[in-house]
C-alpha angles and dihedrals in degrees: 000000000000113000126188117199113199109205129043100214122122097282097043091048092047093050092047090052092047093053097042099086090062106027145035105259135193122194117200124201122193090213109069092201091054090049091053091048093050092047094049095046096035085222135087095233093176101053107012109025119182095025112106117222111231114250093240094061105102114210117220132193105175116148119266090252089062097050094093091060094042091050092059089068092063136067097217133026119206117192111209101169124118114276091262090065099047096091093054092046093050091049092048095054099032093100093054092073089214121138113263135202127183127211099193118110124204143048124302111252107272115269093189141004093284091072136244128309136244119239096263090050090053089048091054090056103044109022111011093159094061120106096233147148145143137284106208145147142106106329139140112200094225093057093047091050090051092052095247117157114280135169122204138177124237103207125189141121086234114084089198091062094045089053092047093052090050090050091047102048111014108108146126094304101027128058119194122203121195123228130172094201097096094163092054094047091050095047089051092051092048103044097043089066091058092047091050089062088056094049090046087054090050092051093044090055089049092235093154140243093290091061092046091051090049092051093048093048097044089041088058088054091053092047091050094049092053092045094051090048089053093052101268127135115253093225091062089071092061090061138073097291093048118030094011096054092040094055092047096047095041096050109022120104090220092060112117093199093050089050090055090057091046092053094046089052088053093056102264119142118243090252091052092048093050095043091053092060100063087207137072117275101203093194091068093058096036099049096081092047091049089056093043094051091045092051092050089054095042091243118151115232108162095163092052090045091052090052090053091050089051094047091048092051096242093123135027119239097260092043090055090055092044090053092054095046091047095060120120119269116274144183114255109254129163116171104029108095096186109041114167116258094248092054100043115025097166140354 
């Protein structure tokens, strides 16, 4: 199989390296200078240092306008740009008629007051005829590049794409599970980034394991409520792209979003926290959209709202935690997005 990965960040590079032993792989970088550097060093020193790029990964640097033609030479297109670039990438390859999967997790930056869109909603606007979906789940790029065991979810309404993603990436160190609940997989991948900022804040303030467990568990309830309201199945959030990805991102030391919370707890400004990463932290850009979309659907998400207040500078770290702990008592609900006020007075 011939696979083209669009985006030479850490995750795109890692997936290209992972597939290379079994397939012919192309890795495209938007920045021509970066592409030349990766090709010469056979290593992505900026985003994935210390992980050699297999010799049979061809590095490409064609302009965006040429991607449609380039894509026709491949059997599968994988978009590995940040969420903000997904729309342009889908438009660029839409004429190739090749199946497409995206790796990015989050909501597109809002284009109007209604909030940003998930990947499948962007697809419906710009390339509805494409056979497309998402490859998601708990995964740190460094571990994938090193060949450490990883399990992912191939999500699409098209069985042909799910089967193609399994054939492309399932191997000795990577297990691929198929799921037709694309909306659920995408909501899980988007909301867990926001919740990881909250757990990073909790850890940075040394509030203890009890507090972290409470945030993860109630965060899962928020994620599920929003997902169900957006048409997902509640059981999806108990799988790899929901609970699995949330646990990894909320507790793993390699998590960018968790690191943002840690730094904010330590007194850094948001700009300082983001600049220190050297990578995109999707939770920072998705948090406001999560709250906007939830408000439009009358879904309660107090943890996500507290994260937005923190990011916007309206509350200090300890005040954000105090606000959450000071909420009224509530029944424990997970999958019901519209509980009546007398049954569920908080979260």
